[in-house]
N, CA, C and O atoms as a MOPAC input file, in Angstrom:
PM7 MOZYME 1SCF
protein

 N   -112.40000 1  -123.08200 1   149.62300 1
 C   -111.24700 1  -122.85000 1   148.77600 1
 C   -111.39600 1  -121.48700 1   148.10200 1
 O   -112.45000 1  -121.17800 1   147.54700 1
 N   -110.37200 1  -120.70000 1   148.14900 1
 C   -110.40100 1  -119.36700 1   147.55900 1
 C   -109.65400 1  -119.36800 1   146.24100 1
 O   -108.71100 1  -120.13100 1   146.03300 1
 N   -110.10800 1  -118.48400 1   145.35100 1
 C   -109.45200 1  -118.33600 1   144.06400 1
 C   -108.21800 1  -117.45700 1   144.18900 1
 O   -107.83500 1  -117.05800 1   145.28800 1
 N   -107.60500 1  -117.16300 1   143.06500 1
 C   -106.41900 1  -116.30200 1   143.08500 1
 C   -106.76500 1  -114.90200 1   143.57200 1
 O   -107.88400 1  -114.42300 1   143.39000 1
 N   -105.80100 1  -114.26800 1   144.18400 1
 C   -106.00500 1  -112.90200 1   144.68100 1
 C   -106.13400 1  -111.94600 1   143.50800 1
 O   -105.46900 1  -112.11700 1   142.48600 1
 N   -106.99500 1  -110.93200 1   143.65100 1
 C   -107.13200 1  -109.96100 1   142.55700 1
 C   -105.85500 1  -109.14700 1   142.38500 1
 O   -105.12200 1  -108.91100 1   143.34500 1
 N   -105.60400 1  -108.72800 1   141.16600 1
 C   -104.43500 1  -107.90100 1   140.87300 1
 C   -104.78400 1  -106.42100 1   140.91300 1
 O   -103.90600 1  -105.57100 1   141.06000 1
 N   -106.06900 1  -106.12100 1   140.78000 1
 C   -106.56600 1  -104.75400 1   140.92000 1
 C   -107.87200 1  -104.81000 1   141.69400 1
 O   -108.63900 1  -105.76700 1   141.58300 1
 N   -108.10700 1  -103.77400 1   142.47200 1
 C   -109.32400 1  -103.73000 1   143.27300 1
 C   -109.72100 1  -102.27900 1   143.46700 1
 O   -108.87100 1  -101.40100 1   143.61400 1
 N   -111.02300 1  -102.03800 1   143.46500 1
 C   -111.53800 1  -100.71500 1   143.77800 1
 C   -112.76300 1  -100.91800 1   144.66700 1
 O   -113.63300 1  -101.73000 1   144.35300 1
 N   -112.83000 1  -100.19000 1   145.76100 1
 C   -113.91500 1  -100.32300 1   146.73200 1
 C   -114.63400 1   -98.99600 1   146.88800 1
 O   -114.02700 1   -97.92600 1   146.83500 1
 N   -115.94300 1   -99.09100 1   147.08100 1
 C   -116.75100 1   -97.90800 1   147.35700 1
 C   -117.55900 1   -98.17900 1   148.60600 1
 O   -118.27200 1   -99.17900 1   148.69600 1
 N   -117.44500 1   -97.28300 1   149.56400 1
 C   -118.18700 1   -97.41300 1   150.80300 1
 C   -119.51600 1   -96.68900 1   150.66500 1
 O   -119.58500 1   -95.60100 1   150.09300 1
 N   -120.57400 1   -97.30000 1   151.19400 1
 C   -121.89000 1   -96.67700 1   151.23300 1
 C   -122.13000 1   -96.27500 1   152.67600 1
 O   -122.12300 1   -97.11000 1   153.58000 1
 N   -122.34300 1   -94.97700 1   152.87800 1
 C   -122.49600 1   -94.44000 1   154.21900 1
 C   -123.95300 1   -94.13100 1   154.53100 1
 O   -124.72200 1   -93.72600 1   153.66000 1
 N   -124.30900 1   -94.32900 1   155.78100 1
 C   -125.58200 1   -93.87200 1   156.29900 1
 C   -125.41700 1   -92.38600 1   156.61700 1
 O   -124.29700 1   -91.87700 1   156.64100 1
 N   -126.52000 1   -91.69700 1   156.85700 1
 C   -126.45200 1   -90.25000 1   157.09700 1
 C   -125.57100 1   -89.87600 1   158.28900 1
 O   -125.06500 1   -88.75500 1   158.34000 1
 N   -125.37400 1   -90.77700 1   159.24000 1
 C   -124.50900 1   -90.49500 1   160.39100 1
 C   -123.06200 1   -90.92300 1   160.13900 1
 O   -122.26900 1   -91.05000 1   161.07200 1
 N   -122.73100 1   -91.14400 1   158.86000 1
 C   -121.39000 1   -91.53700 1   158.40800 1
 C   -120.97900 1   -92.94800 1   158.81200 1
 O   -119.79400 1   -93.27900 1   158.79200 1
 N   -121.94700 1   -93.77500 1   159.17600 1
 C   -121.66700 1   -95.18500 1   159.44300 1
 C   -121.67500 1   -95.94600 1   158.11600 1
 O   -122.58100 1   -95.77400 1   157.30100 1
 N   -120.66400 1   -96.78400 1   157.90700 1
 C   -120.60400 1   -97.59500 1   156.69000 1
 C   -121.65300 1   -98.69800 1   156.79700 1
 O   -121.67900 1   -99.45200 1   157.77000 1
 N   -122.52400 1   -98.78400 1   155.78000 1
 C   -123.58100 1   -99.79300 1   155.79100 1
 C   -123.43900 1  -100.80600 1   154.65700 1
 O   -124.11100 1  -101.83700 1   154.65900 1
 N   -122.57100 1  -100.51700 1   153.69300 1
 C   -122.35600 1  -101.44600 1   152.58500 1
 C   -121.04800 1  -101.10300 1   151.88200 1
 O   -120.53900 1   -99.98700 1   151.98900 1
 N   -120.51800 1  -102.08500 1   151.16300 1
 C   -119.29500 1  -101.88400 1   150.38500 1
 C   -119.49300 1  -102.51900 1   149.01300 1
 O   -119.89800 1  -103.67700 1   148.90400 1
 N   -119.20300 1  -101.74800 1   147.97100 1
 C   -119.13700 1  -102.30100 1   146.61900 1
 C   -117.66700 1  -102.58700 1   146.36500 1
 O   -116.85000 1  -101.66700 1   146.31800 1
 N   -117.33000 1  -103.85100 1   146.20200 1
 C   -115.94500 1  -104.29400 1   146.03100 1
 C   -115.81000 1  -104.89200 1   144.63400 1
 O   -116.38300 1  -105.94200 1   144.34600 1
 N   -115.05300 1  -104.22400 1   143.77200 1
 C   -114.87500 1  -104.67500 1   142.39300 1
 C   -113.42700 1  -105.12100 1   142.22000 1
 O   -112.50300 1  -104.36100 1   142.50700 1
 N   -113.23100 1  -106.34500 1   141.75200 1
 C   -111.89900 1  -106.91700 1   141.57900 1
 C   -111.62600 1  -107.21500 1   140.11100 1
 O   -112.54700 1  -107.37100 1   139.30900 1
 N   -110.34100 1  -107.29200 1   139.77700 1
 C   -109.92300 1  -107.66800 1   138.43200 1
 C   -108.69600 1  -108.56200 1   138.53200 1
 O   -107.89400 1  -108.44000 1   139.45700 1
 N   -108.56300 1  -109.45700 1   137.57100 1
 C   -107.38300 1  -110.31600 1   137.54100 1
 C   -106.26400 1  -109.71000 1   136.69200 1
 O   -105.27800 1  -110.38100 1   136.38900 1
 N   -106.42000 1  -108.44000 1   136.31000 1
 C   -105.38900 1  -107.72600 1   135.55300 1
 C   -104.86800 1  -106.54600 1   136.37600 1
 O   -105.62600 1  -105.91400 1   137.11200 1
 N   -103.58300 1  -106.25800 1   136.25000 1
 C   -102.99600 1  -105.11300 1   136.94200 1
 C   -103.49300 1  -103.80700 1   136.33400 1
 O   -103.75000 1  -103.72300 1   135.13300 1
 N   -103.62200 1  -102.79200 1   137.18100 1
 C   -104.00800 1  -101.43900 1   136.75300 1
 C   -105.28800 1  -101.42100 1   135.92300 1
 O   -105.36500 1  -100.72800 1   134.90700 1
 N   -106.27600 1  -102.17000 1   136.34900 1
 C   -107.52800 1  -102.27800 1   135.59400 1
 C   -108.43100 1  -101.06000 1   135.73000 1
 O   -109.25700 1  -100.80000 1   134.85500 1
 N   -108.28200 1  -100.32000 1   136.80700 1
 C   -109.22000 1   -99.23900 1   137.08500 1
 C   -108.53500 1   -97.88600 1   136.97000 1
 O   -107.44500 1   -97.67300 1   137.50000 1
 N   -109.19900 1   -96.98200 1   136.26800 1
 C   -108.67700 1   -95.63200 1   136.12300 1
 C   -109.72500 1   -94.63900 1   136.63000 1
 O   -110.74600 1   -95.04100 1   137.18800 1
 N   -109.47500 1   -93.36500 1   136.43900 1
 C   -110.37900 1   -92.31900 1   136.91600 1
 C   -111.76800 1   -92.44500 1   136.27900 1
 O   -112.78100 1   -92.21700 1   136.94100 1
 N   -111.80900 1   -92.79800 1   135.02600 1
 C   -113.09400 1   -92.96900 1   134.33900 1
 C   -113.90600 1   -94.09100 1   134.99000 1
 O   -115.11100 1   -93.94700 1   135.19900 1
 N   -113.24800 1   -95.20400 1   135.30900 1
 C   -113.93100 1   -96.31000 1   135.99100 1
 C   -114.43100 1   -95.88100 1   137.36200 1
 O   -115.55300 1   -96.20300 1   137.75400 1
 N   -113.58900 1   -95.15000 1   138.08600 1
 C   -113.97600 1   -94.68900 1   139.42400 1
 C   -115.22600 1   -93.82500 1   139.35700 1
 O   -116.16100 1   -94.01900 1   140.13300 1
 N   -115.24400 1   -92.87700 1   138.43800 1
 C   -116.40600 1   -91.98700 1   138.31500 1
 C   -117.65700 1   -92.76200 1   137.91900 1
 O   -118.74100 1   -92.50300 1   138.44300 1
 N   -117.51300 1   -93.70200 1   137.00400 1
 C   -118.64700 1   -94.50100 1   136.56400 1
 C   -119.20500 1   -95.32700 1   137.72300 1
 O   -120.42000 1   -95.39800 1   137.90800 1
 N   -118.32600 1   -95.94600 1   138.49500 1
 C   -118.77200 1   -96.75000 1   139.62900 1
 C   -119.39100 1   -95.88400 1   140.72300 1
 O   -120.33500 1   -96.31400 1   141.38500 1
 N   -118.87800 1   -94.68200 1   140.92000 1
 C   -119.48800 1   -93.76400 1   141.88400 1
 C   -120.92100 1   -93.43500 1   141.48100 1
 O   -121.79300 1   -93.28600 1   142.33700 1
 N   -121.15900 1   -93.32200 1   140.19000 1
 C   -122.51600 1   -93.04200 1   139.70600 1
 C   -123.45700 1   -94.20000 1   140.01600 1
 O   -124.65600 1   -93.99300 1   140.20600 1
 N   -122.92800 1   -95.40100 1   140.06900 1
 C   -123.74100 1   -96.56300 1   140.43200 1
 C   -124.05200 1   -96.55100 1   141.92500 1
 O   -125.18400 1   -96.82000 1   142.32800 1
 N   -123.06500 1   -96.24500 1   142.73100 1
 C   -123.21100 1   -96.30500 1   144.18400 1
 C   -124.10000 1   -95.18500 1   144.72200 1
 O   -124.87000 1   -95.41200 1   145.65500 1
 N   -124.01300 1   -94.00000 1   144.16300 1
 C   -124.73300 1   -92.83700 1   144.70500 1
 C   -126.24300 1   -93.05800 1   144.81300 1
 O   -126.79200 1   -92.84400 1   145.89300 1
 N   -126.94500 1   -93.47400 1   143.75000 1
 C   -128.39900 1   -93.68400 1   143.90000 1
 C   -128.73300 1   -94.78000 1   144.91200 1
 O   -129.72500 1   -94.68400 1   145.63500 1
 N   -127.90500 1   -95.81500 1   144.95700 1
 C   -128.12100 1   -96.88100 1   145.92900 1
 C   -128.01800 1   -96.32000 1   147.34000 1
 O   -128.84700 1   -96.62300 1   148.19900 1
 N   -127.00800 1   -95.50800 1   147.57300 1
 C   -126.80000 1   -94.89900 1   148.88000 1
 C   -127.96800 1   -93.99300 1   149.25300 1
 O   -128.44900 1   -94.02900 1   150.38500 1
 N   -128.42400 1   -93.18300 1   148.30400 1
 C   -129.54600 1   -92.27700 1   148.56400 1
 C   -130.82000 1   -93.06000 1   148.87100 1
 O   -131.56200 1   -92.69700 1   149.78300 1
 N   -131.08000 1   -94.12500 1   148.12200 1
 C   -132.27200 1   -94.94200 1   148.35100 1
 C   -132.18700 1   -95.65000 1   149.69900 1
 O   -133.19100 1   -95.77900 1   150.40000 1
 N   -131.00500 1   -96.10300 1   150.05700 1
 C   -130.80900 1   -96.74900 1   151.34500 1
 C   -131.07400 1   -95.76600 1   152.47300 1
 O   -131.74400 1   -96.11400 1   153.44600 1
 N   -130.56200 1   -94.54000 1   152.36300 1
 C   -130.82100 1   -93.51200 1   153.37400 1
 C   -132.31800 1   -93.26900 1   153.52000 1
 O   -132.82700 1   -93.16500 1   154.63600 1
 N   -133.02500 1   -93.17900 1   152.39500 1
 C   -134.47100 1   -92.95100 1   152.41200 1
 C   -135.18600 1   -94.10900 1   153.09800 1
 O   -136.08500 1   -93.89100 1   153.91000 1
 N   -134.79200 1   -95.32600 1   152.78000 1
 C   -135.40400 1   -96.51100 1   153.36500 1
 C   -135.15900 1   -96.57300 1   154.87300 1
 O   -136.07300 1   -96.87000 1   155.64200 1
 N   -133.93200 1   -96.29400 1   155.28800 1
 C   -133.61100 1   -96.29900 1   156.71700 1
 C   -134.38500 1   -95.21900 1   157.45700 1
 O   -134.84800 1   -95.44200 1   158.57500 1
 N   -134.52800 1   -94.04600 1   156.84200 1
 C   -135.28000 1   -92.94700 1   157.45400 1
 C   -136.72700 1   -93.37200 1   157.68800 1
 O   -137.27100 1   -93.16500 1   158.77300 1
 N   -137.34900 1   -93.96500 1   156.66800 1
 C   -138.74800 1   -94.36700 1   156.79000 1
 C   -138.92700 1   -95.49300 1   157.80500 1
 O   -139.91500 1   -95.50800 1   158.53900 1
 N   -137.99500 1   -96.42400 1   157.85700 1
 C   -138.12800 1   -97.52900 1   158.81300 1
 C   -137.97900 1   -97.03500 1   160.24900 1
 O   -138.60800 1   -97.57500 1   161.16000 1
 N   -137.16600 1   -96.03200 1   160.45200 1
 C   -136.97900 1   -95.48500 1   161.80400 1
 C   -138.14300 1   -94.60400 1   162.23100 1
 O   -138.39100 1   -94.43200 1   163.42400 1
 N   -138.85000 1   -94.05100 1   161.26600 1
 C   -139.95600 1   -93.14400 1   161.56600 1
 C   -141.31900 1   -93.80000 1   161.36700 1
 O   -142.33900 1   -93.11300 1   161.31500 1
 N   -141.33800 1   -95.11700 1   161.25800 1
 C   -142.58000 1   -95.85900 1   161.17800 1
 C   -143.37600 1   -95.65700 1   159.91100 1
 O   -144.60300 1   -95.76200 1   159.93000 1
 N   -142.70700 1   -95.37100 1   158.81200 1
 C   -143.42300 1   -95.16500 1   157.54400 1
 C   -143.21800 1   -96.33400 1   156.63100 1
 O   -143.74200 1   -96.34700 1   155.51700 1

């Protein structure tokens, strides 16, 4: 059973170095127009280190480290 559909949504894609999407941060709200530019920038700051760490981890796993 699914809950009500979100009224606002913002998604951030996490890319691997070859531009392949490897993860998605999907943030939903039950209020209309919940996300603005400030929210977008703040959420990008969360995703960026995760993406960089993921790239580092994938690099090491592929190179046997």
